[in-house]
Structure formats: C-alpha cells, structure tokens
N, C-alpha and C positions, 0 to 999 in steps of 0.2 A: 167529669165522669162520676156517676152514681154507682160506686163499687157494690156488687152483688145484688143490684136492682135494675129496674127498668128506666127507661128515659123518664126525666122528671123536670117539670117547669116551676119555678118558684122564686118570688122576689126578683123577678126580671131576669133570670137566668134559665137557660135550658142546658140540663145536665144529660149527656149521653149515657145510654144504656150500657152496662159492664159488658166487656167482650174479651176474647183471647187475642193475645198480641200475634200479628203477622208481620213480616217484613215489610217496611214502607208504611206502617199504620201504627196503632199503638194498642195497649191492651195489658191484660195480666199474664203471668207465667206461673200456672199451677194454681192450687187454692181451692177451697169450697166456700159455699155461701150460707148466711145465716140471717133471718129477720126476726123483728118483733113488731107488735102493734102498740106498744106502750109508748106514752108521750115521752119527749125529751126535753129536759130543761135547759134554759141559756140559748135558744134558738126559735126562730119562727118557721124553720125549715125541718120539722120533725122527720118527715118522708126520707130527707136526705141522710139522716142518722140512723133510721130504723133497720136498714140493710147494711151488711157488711160482706166484704170477702176477707177470709182468714186462711192461714197456712200456705199462702202464696210466697213464692221466692221473690218476686219482683213485678214491678210495673214498668213497661217501657213504651216511651213516647217518641215517634219520628218527628222531628221539628223541621219547619220549612227552611231555616237557615241557623248556622251556628251564632252564639252570642249568649246575651244574660236572658235568663227567664226567672220569672217569679212562680215558686211552687208552693201551693197551699194544700196542706194535709188536713183532713177532717176526721176526727175520731169521737166514739162514744163507746163506752163499755156497756154492752147489752146482754151480756151473758153472766159474768161473775159478780158476786154480791160482797166480795171481801178483796183486800190488796193482797199483791205478792202472788197471785195465780197466774196473770197474764204479764210477762215482762220482755221486752224485745228492743232491739236496736234498729235504727233506720239510717241507711246511707243513701246519699243522693251524689251521683257521678263519683262514686268511690270515697266520698268524704262523709265520716260520721257526723250526722246532724241532731239525732236524738239517741241518747246513751241510756240504757236500762229504763225505758219507757214504761211506766205502770199506770194506765190510764185510770184506773179506779183511785190510785193513791194521789193522783193529780187532782181529779175533780168529783171522783164517786162515780156511781153508775147512773145510766139514763140521763147523762148530761153532756151536752156539746162541748168539745175542745178542738181549738184550731191552732195550727202552728205555720208560720209563713217563712219561707226561705228563699234568698237569692242565689242562683246557681248560674255557673258558666258552662255552656255545652261547646265542645269542639270537634265532636265526631258525627253529629246529625242525629244522634239519638240520646234522648235524656233517661237515664236508668235510675230507678228507685228501688233499693234493695231493703228487704226486711228480714232481719236475723233472730232467730228465735233463742231465747235465753231461758224463759219458762213459758210452757204451753205454746200456743200459736200467735203469731204476729196478726194484727187485723187492721183494716182501713175502712173508712165509711164513704169517703169520696176524696177526689183529688182535682185540683184546679191548676192548670199551667197556663201562663201567660207570658208573652214575650215582652222584654223590657227595651227592645230596640226599636228605633223609629221606623215605622212602615211595615212592621211585621206583624201579622195577625195573630190572635190567641190561639193557642193550640188545641184545647180540648174541651171547651164549652162554647156553645152557639152564641153567647153574649160576649162573646169576644172570641227561735230563730236564731237558732245558730245558724248564720248564713255562711254559705259556702265561700263567698267573696270576703266577707268581712270576719269570718269563722265565729259568729255568735248569732243566736236567735234575734230575728228583728220582727216582733209582733206587729200585726196591723193596726191594733188599737188599745187603748187603756182597758185593762179588764182585771178586776179582783175575783179571782176564783174562789170557789167554795173550799174553806179550810177543811182539812182531813187529819185526823178524824174529828168528828162533831156529831154529838157530844165527845168530850176527851176527858181523860183522867190525869196523864202524866204531862203531854204535851200535844200540840196541834201545829201542823205545816201550813203556812201561807204562802200562796204563790199569786204575784202580781206581774202582768204584762204591760210593759211601757213601749210605746212605738217611736218615742223620740226622747233625747235627754232631758232633764229638768228637774226639779225640786220635788221630792216624795217625802211625805209625812205618814207614818203607820202608827196608830195608836190604839190602845184598848181603853174602854170605859165602862164604868158600871151603868146600871140602868137609871141612876140618879144623874148621869152625865159627868160624873167625877173622872178624872184621869187616873188610870191604874198603871199602865205601862206604856212608855214611849219605845217602839220597836225600831224606828228608823226617822231621822229628819235630816235632810241634805240633798245634795245634788247627786244624781245617779245618772248612769248611761242607759240607752235603749236596750231591751233585752226582757227576759223573765228574771224576776228577782224573788228569792225566797227567804222566808223568815219562819223562826221557831218560837212559839209562846209556851213556856213551860208552867203556866199558872201561878207566875210570881209577880209581884208588883215592883215598883221603881227600886225599892229597897231590899228586895230580894225575900220577902217574906211571902209565904204560901197563903193565898187568899182562899176564901170560902167559896162553896159550890154555889152555883147560880148562874144566871144569864149575863152575859156581857156583850157589849157591842164593838166591833172591829171597824175601824174607819181608815180608809187611805185618801189622802188628797194628793193630787199631782198637778203641777203647773209646767207644761212642757216649755221648751224654747220658742215655740210658735205662739205662745202666750195663752193656749186653751187651757182652761181650768177643769179638772175631773175630779170627781168624788164617787167612791165607792163604799158601801157598807155591808156587813154581814154580821149575823148573830152567832154567838159562840155560847156553848153551854158547858160549864165545868162540872163535873161529877166527880166528888172524893169518895 
C-alpha cells in the first residue's frame, strides 16, 4: 500500500493506492497527505517514499484468515530537517513495536528506512496504531504478507521488535547513516541484523589505522545501536577530520556482509 499516493509498480511489486478503511477491506483511519519530488537515498523505489500519510490514527487490514503475518513499515522523513521534531510510537495488534521513533534521528532526511515485524492476528483484522508524541506520526508505505501456508499476501499484488519474539527482526543487514554527521561530541550508529552472528564495528583513520573498536563478538538478530564519542581505544580525544566506520558481519547462515560509512569529526 502506497501511503498518501496512487498505485505504484516498482521492483516487481504493485503497491495499491492509499484509501480509507471500510469494514471487510483495508485502509487508513484519518490523516492527511504530503508529497515531495526530491530523490530518496538508500532505495531504488523513490516514488514509494516521496508520498506519505500523516496525522492518522491507524491503518486497518482485514485478513483472509487468522494467523501469523509479516508487516513491513516504510518510512522517510521528507518534511523536517532536524531531529526531535517528529516523534511517535507504533503499535501492532496492541503491542508496542516502535518506541519514540524519530526518523530523522535514525537515518536523517530523504533517506529510506524499513522495519519488519512478525505479528499474530486472532480477530480477523490487523491493526496498526500510530501514537503522537511530538507533531504528527507518518508512514510512507505498508506491506502485509501471510506467513501461513496457503494464505495469499494481504496488501500488494506481488503477493523488529517482533510481536511474537518481542524484538525487531530486520529483513537484511544494513549499516544506517550515523547521526549526527558531521558531529562534535558524539554520533549514533544503528546496524540492522537479520540473523544471529559475529559482528565487528570499528573506526579507522584515513590511513587505515584502527582508532576505536566499538564491538567484536556474537550478537542476536535485531537493531543494534552504538555511540562513538570521538575518543580512541585509550580514551584520548582525537583530532578533527575524516574517519571510516566499518561494520563486518558473518551470520549463522555463513553469509559475510560488510558496510562502511564516512564520519566527519569537527571540534
């Protein structure tokens, strides 16, 4: 479902146009729409993230049968240019899955962000609630797919803090853009892991010398957060300049993933 926008086809999926909820179907409950023509980073589906519905109370999806469903929420901050302006919670089937979500604080603006959850539906309707903390909640797109054998996907033609496991279960490895960047005091780093495995997170200078080891060891699937305060392994404040953030991950499946980001420290 393309929130706030028309039907859209991209990357092999057809996303239905946004519509108001009626009994026996699916759609939004309240809200307004907004759109931009600016390009969106971290996706090839720019159009999907260029429209949004905001200030809605919820989205409701009548499902063909009770059971487990995969809910994928798509976000991009296309209005605000600073953090702490839009903050909200998301509940699915009454369970809190995103707490104090600030999209800009997670990935900045005009950059795609996705979160995937496994949910159990027992009453024939999958409810997604958006709760305002600061300004208006928003959503770019929603995808719902049954995880039960023989049940069709609910809301696209192509078909984590999770509610079952009570934690976020991302779909893939992703090293998000650190924020803020450039930074002065500290920067926040978020890494999505779709399976357990060994994760190493390190900071290097432009000569390839190790500055700081933020993590090395076995971790569970989910979204992991790290803070770098501009100090080296010995606690010494380092000089301003360009640094390289490198995350390497080997999952239990044996797949090896690598992500890098540039960091600019300004004192």
